C-alpha positions as CSV (number, residue, x, y, z in Angstrom):
1,M,0.0,0.0,0.0
2,K,1.4,3.3,-1.0
3,Q,1.6,6.0,1.6
4,K,1.4,9.8,1.3
5,I,4.4,11.9,2.3
6,R,2.9,14.0,5.1
7,K,5.9,14.6,7.3
8,A,9.2,16.4,6.8
9,V,12.4,16.6,9.0
10,F,14.7,19.6,9.0
11,P,18.1,18.9,10.5
12,A,19.2,22.3,12.0
13,A,21.6,21.4,14.7
14,G,24.8,22.0,12.8
15,L,27.4,24.6,13.9
16,G,27.5,26.5,10.6
17,T,31.3,26.7,10.6
18,R,31.4,27.8,7.0
19,F,29.7,31.1,8.0
20,L,31.7,32.0,11.1
21,P,31.7,34.4,12.8
22,A,28.1,35.2,11.7
23,T,26.9,31.9,13.1
24,K,28.8,32.1,16.4
25,A,25.6,32.9,18.3
26,S,23.0,32.9,15.5
27,P,21.7,29.8,13.6
28,K,22.9,29.6,10.0
29,E,19.3,28.6,9.1
30,M,18.2,32.1,10.1
31,L,20.5,33.9,7.7
32,P,18.3,36.2,5.6
33,L,18.0,35.6,1.9
34,V,16.8,39.1,1.0
35,D,14.1,39.3,3.7
36,K,13.3,35.7,4.7
37,P,15.5,33.3,6.6
38,L,16.8,30.3,4.8
39,I,14.8,27.8,6.7
40,Q,11.5,29.5,5.8
41,Y,12.1,29.0,2.1
42,S,12.5,25.3,2.7
43,V,9.5,25.0,5.0
44,E,7.4,26.8,2.4
45,E,8.7,24.4,-0.2
46,A,7.6,21.5,2.0
47,V,4.1,22.9,2.5
48,A,3.7,23.5,-1.2
49,S,4.7,19.8,-1.7
50,G,1.9,18.5,0.5
51,I,3.7,18.3,3.9
52,E,1.4,18.7,6.9
53,S,3.8,18.2,9.8
54,V,7.4,19.4,10.3
55,L,10.0,18.4,12.8
56,I,13.0,20.7,13.2
57,V,16.0,19.0,14.8
58,T,17.8,21.8,16.7
59,G,20.7,22.2,19.0
60,R,22.1,24.7,21.4
61,E,21.8,28.4,20.5
62,K,19.0,27.6,18.0
63,G,16.1,29.2,19.9
64,A,15.7,31.9,17.2
65,I,14.3,29.2,14.8
66,E,11.5,28.3,17.3
67,N,10.8,32.0,17.9
68,H,10.5,32.7,14.2
69,F,7.8,30.1,13.6
70,D,5.9,31.0,16.8
71,I,3.3,33.6,17.2
72,S,4.8,37.0,18.2
73,Y,1.9,38.6,20.1
74,E,3.7,41.9,20.9
75,L,4.9,42.4,17.4
76,E,1.5,41.6,15.9
77,Q,-0.3,43.9,18.2
78,L,2.1,46.7,17.4
79,L,1.7,46.2,13.7
80,Q,-2.1,46.2,14.0
81,E,-2.0,49.4,16.1
82,K,0.2,51.2,13.5
83,G,-2.1,50.0,10.7
84,K,0.7,48.0,9.0
85,T,-1.7,45.3,7.9
86,E,0.6,43.9,5.1
87,F,3.4,43.3,7.6
88,F,0.9,41.8,10.1
89,S,-0.3,39.3,7.5
90,Q,3.2,38.3,6.6
91,V,4.2,37.7,10.2
92,R,1.0,35.8,11.1
93,A,1.3,33.6,8.0
94,I,4.7,32.3,9.2
95,S,3.2,30.8,12.3
96,E,0.3,29.3,10.4
97,L,2.4,27.5,7.7
98,C,2.0,24.0,9.2
99,R,2.3,22.0,12.4
100,I,5.9,22.4,13.6
101,S,7.6,20.6,16.5
102,Y,11.1,20.5,17.7
103,T,13.6,18.0,19.2
104,R,17.3,18.5,20.2
105,Q,20.3,16.7,18.8
106,R,22.5,16.9,21.8
107,Q,25.7,16.2,19.9
108,A,26.6,17.1,16.3
109,L,27.3,13.5,15.2
110,G,26.4,13.9,11.5
111,L,23.4,14.0,9.3
112,G,22.5,10.4,9.8
113,H,22.4,10.9,13.6
114,A,20.3,14.1,13.1
115,I,17.8,12.2,11.0
116,Y,17.7,9.4,13.6
117,Q,16.2,11.9,16.1
118,A,13.0,11.8,14.0
119,K,12.3,8.1,14.7
120,D,9.3,8.7,17.0
121,F,8.1,11.6,14.8
122,A,8.0,9.4,11.7
123,E,5.7,6.8,13.3
124,N,6.5,4.2,10.7
125,E,5.7,6.5,7.8
126,P,7.9,7.5,4.9
127,F,9.1,11.1,5.4
128,A,11.0,13.9,3.7
129,V,14.3,15.4,4.8
130,L,15.2,19.0,3.7
131,L,18.5,20.8,4.4
132,A,17.7,24.5,4.8
133,D,21.0,25.8,3.3
134,D,20.2,24.0,0.0
135,V,17.8,26.5,-1.6
136,V,16.2,25.3,-4.8
137,D,14.5,28.0,-6.9
138,A,12.1,26.0,-9.1
139,E,8.8,26.5,-10.8
140,K,7.6,23.2,-9.5
141,P,8.7,22.8,-5.8
142,A,11.8,20.6,-5.6
143,L,10.3,18.3,-3.0
144,L,7.1,17.9,-5.1
145,Q,9.2,16.7,-8.0
146,M,10.6,14.0,-5.7
147,V,7.2,13.1,-4.2
148,E,5.9,12.3,-7.7
149,V,8.8,9.9,-8.2
150,F,8.2,8.3,-4.8
151,E,4.5,7.8,-5.6
152,K,5.4,6.1,-8.9
153,Y,8.2,3.8,-7.7
154,N,7.2,3.4,-4.0
155,A,10.9,3.6,-3.0
156,P,13.2,6.1,-1.3
157,V,14.2,9.1,-3.5
158,I,17.1,11.5,-3.2
159,A,17.9,14.7,-5.1
160,T,20.9,14.9,-7.3
161,M,22.7,17.4,-9.5
162,Q,25.7,17.3,-11.8
163,V,29.0,18.6,-10.3
164,E,32.0,19.2,-12.4
165,G,35.6,18.4,-11.4
166,E,37.3,18.3,-8.0
167,A,34.2,19.8,-6.3
168,I,32.5,16.4,-6.4
169,S,34.6,15.4,-3.4
170,R,32.5,17.6,-1.2
171,F,29.3,15.5,-1.8
172,G,27.8,12.1,-1.6
173,V,28.0,10.7,-5.1
174,I,25.8,8.1,-6.8
175,D,26.4,5.5,-9.5
176,A,23.1,5.2,-11.3
177,E,21.2,4.2,-14.4
178,E,18.8,6.6,-16.0
179,V,15.4,5.0,-16.2
180,E,13.4,8.1,-17.4
181,P,14.6,11.6,-18.3
182,N,16.2,13.0,-15.1
183,I,15.2,9.9,-13.0
184,F,17.8,7.4,-12.0
185,K,17.8,4.0,-10.3
186,I,20.8,4.0,-8.0
187,K,23.3,1.1,-8.1
188,D,25.8,2.5,-5.5
189,M,26.6,5.6,-3.6
190,V,29.6,6.8,-1.7
191,E,30.2,9.7,0.7
192,K,32.8,12.4,-0.3
193,P,35.0,10.3,-2.6
194,K,38.2,11.5,-4.0
195,F,37.8,13.0,-7.5
196,A,39.5,10.0,-9.0
197,D,37.3,7.5,-7.2
198,A,33.9,9.3,-7.8
199,P,31.6,6.8,-9.6
200,S,29.9,9.7,-11.6
201,D,29.4,13.4,-11.6
202,L,26.0,13.1,-9.9
203,A,26.1,14.5,-6.4
204,I,23.5,14.0,-3.6
205,I,22.0,17.3,-2.5
206,G,19.9,18.3,0.5
207,R,16.6,16.7,-0.3
208,Y,15.6,13.1,0.6
209,I,12.4,11.0,0.8
210,L,13.2,8.1,3.2
211,T,11.3,5.1,4.5
212,P,11.2,4.2,8.2
213,D,13.6,1.2,7.8
214,V,16.3,3.9,7.5
215,F,16.3,4.1,11.3
216,D,17.4,0.5,11.7
217,A,20.1,1.1,9.0
218,I,21.4,4.2,10.9
219,E,21.6,2.1,14.1
220,R,23.9,-0.3,12.2
221,T,26.0,2.3,10.5
222,P,29.5,3.0,11.9
223,K,31.0,6.4,11.9
224,G,32.3,7.4,8.5
225,A,33.7,10.6,6.9
226,G,34.6,13.2,9.5
227,G,34.0,10.7,12.3
228,E,30.2,11.2,11.9
229,I,27.3,9.0,11.1
230,Q,26.7,9.7,7.4
231,I,23.2,9.2,6.0
232,T,24.8,8.2,2.7
233,D,26.5,5.3,4.5
234,A,23.1,4.2,6.0
235,M,21.4,4.4,2.6
236,R,24.2,2.4,1.0
237,L,23.7,-0.3,3.6
238,M,20.1,-0.5,2.7
239,L,20.9,-0.5,-1.0
240,N,23.4,-3.4,-0.5
241,E,20.7,-5.3,1.3
242,G,18.3,-5.1,-1.7
243,K,16.4,-1.8,-1.0
244,P,15.7,0.1,-4.2
245,F,16.7,3.8,-4.3
246,Y,15.9,6.4,-7.0
247,A,17.4,9.8,-7.7
248,V,15.9,12.9,-9.3
249,K,17.9,15.5,-11.2
250,L,15.9,18.5,-10.0
251,Q,14.5,21.0,-12.5
252,G,15.5,24.3,-11.0
253,N,18.4,26.3,-9.8
254,R,20.0,25.0,-6.6
255,H,22.0,27.4,-4.4
256,D,24.4,26.3,-1.7
257,A,23.4,29.1,0.7
258,G,25.5,27.6,3.5
259,D,28.6,28.7,1.6
260,K,29.5,32.4,1.5
261,L,29.9,32.7,-2.2
262,G,26.8,30.6,-2.8
263,F,24.8,32.7,-0.4
264,L,25.9,35.9,-2.1
265,I,24.9,34.5,-5.5
266,A,21.5,33.4,-4.2
267,T,20.9,36.8,-2.7
268,V,21.6,38.6,-6.0
269,E,19.5,36.2,-8.0
270,F,16.5,36.2,-5.6
271,A,16.7,40.0,-5.3
272,L,16.7,40.5,-9.1
273,K,13.5,38.4,-9.3
274,R,11.6,40.6,-6.8
275,E,9.1,43.1,-8.3
276,D,9.8,45.6,-5.5
277,L,13.6,45.4,-5.7
278,G,14.7,43.9,-9.0
279,G,14.5,47.0,-11.2
280,E,16.5,49.3,-8.9
281,F,18.9,46.6,-7.9
282,K,19.7,45.8,-11.5
283,K,20.4,49.4,-12.2
284,Y,22.8,49.5,-9.3
285,L,24.6,46.4,-10.4
286,K,25.0,47.8,-14.0
287,S,26.4,51.0,-12.5
288,L,29.3,49.2,-10.8
289,D,32.7,49.6,-12.3
290,L,33.9,46.0,-12.2
291,S,37.0,46.4,-14.3
């Protein structure tokens, strides 16, 4: 029996070291991309893809995430008193996106360990995992593209993109056979291989649809790259035991907004698409002497 993807997990306990010192006391997930924090883009993507319940896996110094998605009575009252109804509607909409709950990952032991914190939340259902610093600008929400593949093949689905050259070593990488345009059946996967050892140029990016048997696989997965429990290693264990996995090459523009350069590029591209900012911002960029 096929099950609907109703739940999504957002691992958000990482230290954000690529963005220090900005993330010394502030969550990287709250970095503003124009005027919305990164994690809000991903939660909105999840809701647009049919997600009803969200679990955010947090850590120390992450209280700002909970505050952002909570009702802010004082702010809302002030906005109403000042007649700023548009801002009031924007703020209230954030707290009404979906059901959001939280749990803590007490130690940063890797993405696999973070996902394991969602075992009780999943309640034996398939679920999605979204990494907030992977922002995918797509006409059809990235997760919805994956949900459609899950519903067709009734098997776990990961998101992939092509990565050229040595940069592939920063990712999990798949060896796969294309079964439909942009849809692949995975034969093998490896976490952060050396460039010479990478089985393909197809990298795993921060979107997954997983089935509840992943938790047993995580329990049996030893620490891997970086001394952490890698979700790629747990999925590979399942794959080697006969579990089918599929990958989707997403249609859209993926930004690594957890990287300083990627964040700057995403900010420029999102700002240029805004009706209220794009025109003036484009004029400013054209006025720069970049010689």
